C-alpha positions in Angstrom: -5.5 1.9 7.5 -7.8 2.6 4.6 -7.5 6.3 4.5 -3.7 6.1 4.7 -3.7 3.7 1.8 -5.9 5.8 -0.4 -4.2 9.0 0.6 -0.8 7.7 -0.3 -2.1 6.3 -3.6 -3.6 9.7 -4.5 -0.4 11.6 -3.5 1.5 9.5 -6.0 -1.2 10.1 -8.6 -1.8 6.4 -9.0 -5.1 4.8 -10.0 -6.3 1.5 -8.6 -5.4 0.0 -12.0 -1.8 1.4 -11.7 -1.7 -0.3 -8.2 -2.8 -3.6 -9.8 0.1 -3.3 -12.2 2.6 -2.4 -9.5 1.5 -5.0 -6.9 -0.1 -7.8 -8.8 -3.2 -7.4 -6.6 -6.4 -7.5 -8.7 -8.0 -4.1 -8.9 -11.3 -5.3 -7.4 -9.4 -6.9 -4.4 -7.3 -3.7 -4.1 -10.5 -1.6 -4.0 -11.9 -3.8 -1.2 -8.6 -3.5 0.8 -8.6 0.3 0.3 -12.3 0.6 1.4 -11.8 -1.6 4.5 -13.9 -4.5 3.2 -11.0 -6.9 3.1 -7.7 -7.3 4.9 -4.5 -7.7 3.0 -2.0 -10.5 3.6 1.5 -9.9 4.8 2.8 -10.3 1.2 0.2 -7.9 -0.2 1.1 -5.3 2.5 4.7 -5.7 1.5 4.0 -5.2 -2.2 1.8 -2.1 -1.4 4.4 -0.6 0.8 7.1 -1.0 -1.9 4.8 0.4 -4.6 3.9 3.4 -2.5 7.5 3.9 -1.1 6.4 3.7 2.5 6.8 1.2 5.3 4.4 -1.6 6.4 4.4 0.0 9.8 2.9 3.2 8.3 0.3 1.2 6.4 -0.6 -0.6 9.7 -0.9 2.7 11.6 2.1 1.9 13.9 4.0 5.0 12.9 3.1 8.4 11.5 6.4 8.6 9.5 5.7 7.9 5.8 9.3 7.4 4.9 10.3 3.8 4.2 13.0 2.1 6.2 16.4 1.7 4.5 16.1 -1.2 2.1 18.6 -4.1 1.6 20.6 -3.8 -1.5 20.8 -7.5 -2.3 
């Protein structure tokens, strides 16, 4: 989980501060999540997946496909 999260963030060129702005997750908490010192909630996982344009399944290691699922339009 943690390497996928950091790898995706780095691919996007985002800092942890940028992730804080995109997700509303405090930078220190985000750092702990990224380093495996804290688990994220369902809502945090959803926000991170949206910010990094991926799926929650990818973040959880359930798939190796980084592409997000089609999103609802409403």
